N, CA, C and O atoms as a GROMACS GRO file, in nm:
protein
  256
    1MET      N    1  15.713   5.550 -12.516
    1MET     CA    2  15.781   5.637 -12.595
    1MET      C    3  15.699   5.748 -12.612
    1MET      O    4  15.580   5.725 -12.635
    2SER      N    5  15.742   5.883 -12.604
    2SER     CA    6  15.663   5.992 -12.631
    2SER      C    7  15.682   6.040 -12.774
    2SER      O    8  15.779   6.016 -12.845
    3ALA      N    9  15.578   6.110 -12.806
    3ALA     CA   10  15.564   6.161 -12.946
    3ALA      C   11  15.656   6.261 -12.974
    3ALA      O   12  15.674   6.294 -13.092
    4ASP      N   13  15.722   6.319 -12.877
    4ASP     CA   14  15.821   6.422 -12.886
    4ASP      C   15  15.976   6.372 -12.884
    4ASP      O   16  16.070   6.451 -12.880
    5ALA      N   17  15.993   6.227 -12.889
    5ALA     CA   18  16.109   6.188 -12.904
    5ALA      C   19  16.185   6.212 -13.032
    5ALA      O   20  16.137   6.196 -13.145
    6ASN      N   21  16.318   6.255 -13.003
    6ASN     CA   22  16.395   6.291 -13.101
    6ASN      C   23  16.508   6.193 -13.139
    6ASN      O   24  16.603   6.164 -13.065
    7TYR      N   25  16.486   6.146 -13.263
    7TYR     CA   26  16.567   6.030 -13.321
    7TYR      C   27  16.688   6.086 -13.417
    7TYR      O   28  16.668   6.167 -13.507
    8SER      N   29  16.798   6.040 -13.391
    8SER     CA   30  16.899   6.089 -13.491
    8SER      C   31  16.927   5.964 -13.577
    8SER      O   32  16.944   5.849 -13.535
    9LEU      N   33  16.930   6.003 -13.695
    9LEU     CA   34  16.966   5.902 -13.814
    9LEU      C   35  17.114   5.893 -13.844
    9LEU      O   36  17.189   5.991 -13.845
   10LEU      N   37  17.152   5.768 -13.870
   10LEU     CA   38  17.285   5.756 -13.898
   10LEU      C   39  17.318   5.805 -14.045
   10LEU      O   40  17.232   5.812 -14.132
   11PRO      N   41  17.444   5.836 -14.062
   11PRO     CA   42  17.482   5.894 -14.189
   11PRO      C   43  17.465   5.800 -14.293
   11PRO      O   44  17.459   5.682 -14.260
   12ASN      N   45  17.454   5.834 -14.424
   12ASN     CA   46  17.444   5.741 -14.522
   12ASN      C   47  17.561   5.671 -14.558
   12ASN      O   48  17.667   5.731 -14.580
   13PRO      N   49  17.549   5.534 -14.566
   13PRO     CA   50  17.684   5.455 -14.589
   13PRO      C   51  17.750   5.505 -14.702
   13PRO      O   52  17.693   5.570 -14.789
   14SER      N   53  17.886   5.473 -14.704
   14SER     CA   54  17.980   5.510 -14.813
   14SER      C   55  17.953   5.427 -14.925
   14SER      O   56  17.895   5.323 -14.892
   15PRO      N   57  17.977   5.439 -15.052
   15PRO     CA   58  17.966   5.363 -15.166
   15PRO      C   59  18.022   5.219 -15.124
   15PRO      O   60  17.947   5.124 -15.139
   16GLU      N   61  18.150   5.197 -15.071
   16GLU     CA   62  18.190   5.073 -15.022
   16GLU      C   63  18.106   5.000 -14.926
   16GLU      O   64  18.079   4.880 -14.936
   17GLU      N   65  18.066   5.078 -14.834
   17GLU     CA   66  17.980   5.001 -14.731
   17GLU      C   67  17.853   4.945 -14.813
   17GLU      O   68  17.821   4.826 -14.806
   18ALA      N   69  17.792   5.026 -14.878
   18ALA     CA   70  17.670   4.986 -14.958
   18ALA      C   71  17.688   4.868 -15.045
   18ALA      O   72  17.602   4.780 -15.052
   19ALA      N   73  17.808   4.864 -15.115
   19ALA     CA   74  17.843   4.762 -15.188
   19ALA      C   75  17.882   4.632 -15.116
   19ALA      O   76  17.859   4.524 -15.168
   20ALA      N   77  17.933   4.641 -15.011
   20ALA     CA   78  17.956   4.533 -14.909
   20ALA      C   79  17.825   4.478 -14.867
   20ALA      O   80  17.805   4.357 -14.875
   21ALA      N   81  17.736   4.558 -14.823
   21ALA     CA   82  17.607   4.513 -14.788
   21ALA      C   83  17.533   4.447 -14.895
   21ALA      O   84  17.474   4.344 -14.862
   22ILE      N   85  17.524   4.484 -15.008
   22ILE     CA   86  17.459   4.414 -15.119
   22ILE      C   87  17.544   4.272 -15.158
   22ILE      O   88  17.491   4.169 -15.201
   23ALA      N   89  17.664   4.290 -15.138
   23ALA     CA   90  17.740   4.158 -15.191
   23ALA      C   91  17.703   4.052 -15.065
   23ALA      O   92  17.684   3.934 -15.095
   24ALA      N   93  17.693   4.090 -14.938
   24ALA     CA   94  17.666   3.985 -14.835
   24ALA      C   95  17.517   3.934 -14.863
   24ALA      O   96  17.500   3.813 -14.859
   25ILE      N   97  17.413   4.015 -14.891
   25ILE     CA   98  17.282   3.969 -14.938
   25ILE      C   99  17.297   3.876 -15.058
   25ILE      O  100  17.242   3.766 -15.055
   26GLU      N  101  17.365   3.913 -15.158
   26GLU     CA  102  17.377   3.848 -15.266
   26GLU      C  103  17.424   3.699 -15.230
   26GLU      O  104  17.363   3.599 -15.267
   27ARG      N  105  17.551   3.699 -15.147
   27ARG     CA  106  17.602   3.563 -15.104
   27ARG      C  107  17.519   3.475 -15.037
   27ARG      O  108  17.525   3.353 -15.053
   28PHE      N  109  17.430   3.542 -14.951
   28PHE     CA  110  17.340   3.458 -14.872
   28PHE      C  111  17.233   3.426 -14.953
   28PHE      O  112  17.189   3.314 -14.926
   29LEU      N  113  17.181   3.476 -15.034
   29LEU     CA  114  17.061   3.429 -15.141
   29LEU      C  115  17.127   3.318 -15.214
   29LEU      O  116  17.059   3.216 -15.229
   30ALA      N  117  17.251   3.321 -15.264
   30ALA     CA  118  17.323   3.230 -15.342
   30ALA      C  119  17.337   3.107 -15.256
   30ALA      O  120  17.312   2.998 -15.308
   31ASP      N  121  17.375   3.113 -15.132
   31ASP     CA  122  17.420   3.003 -15.060
   31ASP      C  123  17.274   2.911 -15.005
   31ASP      O  124  17.273   2.790 -14.987
   32THR      N  125  17.163   3.001 -14.987
   32THR     CA  126  17.059   2.950 -14.944
   32THR      C  127  16.938   2.912 -15.034
   32THR      O  128  16.839   2.857 -14.986
   33SER      N  129  16.947   2.944 -15.171
   33SER     CA  130  16.867   2.913 -15.264
   33SER      C  131  16.900   2.790 -15.334
   33SER      O  132  17.017   2.752 -15.331
   34SER      N  133  16.798   2.710 -15.407
   34SER     CA  134  16.833   2.614 -15.474
   34SER      C  135  16.868   2.639 -15.623
   34SER      O  136  16.812   2.731 -15.683
   35PRO      N  137  16.949   2.570 -15.676
   35PRO     CA  138  16.985   2.596 -15.814
   35PRO      C  139  16.875   2.610 -15.917
   35PRO      O  140  16.794   2.517 -15.919
   36VAL      N  141  16.861   2.692 -15.988
   36VAL     CA  142  16.766   2.704 -16.102
   36VAL      C  143  16.780   2.612 -16.207
   36VAL      O  144  16.882   2.598 -16.273
   37GLY      N  145  16.652   2.537 -16.226
   37GLY     CA  146  16.642   2.445 -16.337
   37GLY      C  147  16.708   2.304 -16.304
   37GLY      O  148  16.709   2.226 -16.400
   38GLU      N  149  16.758   2.262 -16.197
   38GLU     CA  150  16.818   2.155 -16.163
   38GLU      C  151  16.752   2.066 -16.060
   38GLU      O  152  16.800   1.958 -16.025
   39ALA      N  153  16.620   2.124 -16.008
   39ALA     CA  154  16.526   2.056 -15.923
   39ALA      C  155  16.481   1.929 -15.980
   39ALA      O  156  16.482   1.826 -15.912
   40ASP      N  157  16.442   1.932 -16.107
   40ASP     CA  158  16.392   1.810 -16.170
   40ASP      C  159  16.504   1.708 -16.213
   40ASP      O  160  16.470   1.590 -16.227
   41GLU      N  161  16.626   1.744 -16.234
   41GLU     CA  162  16.743   1.662 -16.259
   41GLU      C  163  16.783   1.598 -16.142
   41GLU      O  164  16.817   1.479 -16.147
   42VAL      N  165  16.785   1.666 -16.022
   42VAL     CA  166  16.838   1.619 -15.888
   42VAL      C  167  16.763   1.488 -15.832
   42VAL      O  168  16.824   1.395 -15.780
   43VAL      N  169  16.619   1.495 -15.849
   43VAL     CA  170  16.530   1.410 -15.788
   43VAL      C  171  16.461   1.334 -15.929
   43VAL      O  172  16.382   1.396 -16.000
   44SER      N  173  16.499   1.207 -15.955
   44SER     CA  174  16.445   1.143 -16.058
   44SER      C  175  16.283   1.111 -16.033
   44SER      O  176  16.230   1.129 -15.923
   45GLY      N  177  16.220   1.068 -16.134
   45GLY     CA  178  16.084   1.015 -16.092
   45GLY      C  179  16.059   0.893 -16.018
   45GLY      O  180  15.953   0.869 -15.959
   46TRP      N  181  16.166   0.810 -16.024
   46TRP     CA  182  16.168   0.695 -15.943
   46TRP      C  183  16.193   0.723 -15.800
   46TRP      O  184  16.132   0.672 -15.706
   47LEU      N  185  16.295   0.814 -15.792
   47LEU     CA  186  16.326   0.849 -15.651
   47LEU      C  187  16.215   0.931 -15.586
   47LEU      O  188  16.184   0.913 -15.468
   48ARG      N  189  16.157   1.021 -15.665
   48ARG     CA  190  16.047   1.100 -15.611
   48ARG      C  191  15.929   1.004 -15.563
   48ARG      O  192  15.877   1.027 -15.454
   49ALA      N  193  15.888   0.905 -15.634
   49ALA     CA  194  15.779   0.807 -15.623
   49ALA      C  195  15.821   0.727 -15.483
   49ALA      O  196  15.739   0.705 -15.394
   50ALA      N  197  15.952   0.689 -15.476
   50ALA     CA  198  15.993   0.613 -15.353
   50ALA      C  199  15.975   0.696 -15.248
   50ALA      O  200  15.900   0.660 -15.158
   51LEU      N  201  16.035   0.809 -15.242
   51LEU     CA  202  15.998   0.887 -15.107
   51LEU      C  203  15.875   0.919 -15.093
   51LEU      O  204  15.846   0.944 -14.976
   52SER      N  205  15.769   0.928 -15.183
   52SER     CA  206  15.645   0.974 -15.163
   52SER      C  207  15.558   0.828 -15.083
   52SER      O  208  15.456   0.833 -15.014
   53GLU      N  209  15.622   0.732 -15.113
   53GLU     CA  210  15.565   0.607 -15.074
   53GLU      C  211  15.631   0.535 -14.961
   53GLU      O  212  15.585   0.432 -14.912
   54GLY      N  213  15.741   0.596 -14.923
   54GLY     CA  214  15.810   0.556 -14.811
   54GLY      C  215  15.880   0.439 -14.834
   54GLY      O  216  15.892   0.366 -14.735
   55VAL      N  217  15.932   0.398 -14.944
   55VAL     CA  218  15.979   0.273 -14.964
   55VAL      C  219  16.115   0.272 -14.907
   55VAL      O  220  16.184   0.374 -14.913
   56GLY      N  221  16.155   0.172 -14.855
   56GLY     CA  222  16.276   0.151 -14.778
   56GLY      C  223  16.283   0.216 -14.631
   56GLY      O  224  16.389   0.218 -14.568
   57ALA      N  225  16.172   0.264 -14.584
   57ALA     CA  226  16.168   0.299 -14.451
   57ALA      C  227  16.140   0.184 -14.344
   57ALA      O  228  16.063   0.094 -14.378
   58THR      N  229  16.189   0.182 -14.236
   58THR     CA  230  16.183   0.087 -14.132
   58THR      C  231  16.096   0.162 -14.031
   58THR      O  232  16.055   0.278 -14.038
   59ASP      N  233  16.076   0.068 -13.934
   59ASP     CA  234  15.996   0.134 -13.819
   59ASP      C  235  16.091   0.229 -13.729
   59ASP      O  236  16.048   0.327 -13.668
   60ARG      N  237  16.226   0.186 -13.730
   60ARG     CA  238  16.317   0.265 -13.645
   60ARG      C  239  16.348   0.396 -13.717
   60ARG      O  240  16.395   0.491 -13.655
   61ASP      N  241  16.321   0.401 -13.852
   61ASP     CA  242  16.319   0.538 -13.918
   61ASP      C  243  16.194   0.635 -13.890
   61ASP      O  244  16.192   0.754 -13.922
   62SER      N  245  16.105   0.576 -13.836
   62SER     CA  246  15.966   0.644 -13.822
   62SER      C  247  15.980   0.757 -13.707
   62SER      O  248  16.045   0.731 -13.605
   63VAL      N  249  15.928   0.861 -13.722
   63VAL     CA  250  15.941   0.956 -13.615
   63VAL      C  251  15.832   0.926 -13.520
   63VAL      O  252  15.840   0.988 -13.414
   64TRP      N  253  15.718   0.835 -13.535
   64TRP     CA  254  15.610   0.810 -13.448
   64TRP      C  255  15.663   0.690 -13.346
   64TRP      O  256  15.589   0.646 -13.258
   0.00000   0.00000   0.00000
């Protein structure tokens, strides 16, 4: 690329286009984030301990 390259900018989005882009970003964030405050309620202490110890795992469940 040369330093003399002339780039044209796209026109500014309309208010509707900008709102649609923000709505899409908000939906993506809502779909991919975990619920606030529910992380401790979903995994109980017993379940967390069992998962960390590998209780119930069999050799066929092993990735090794």
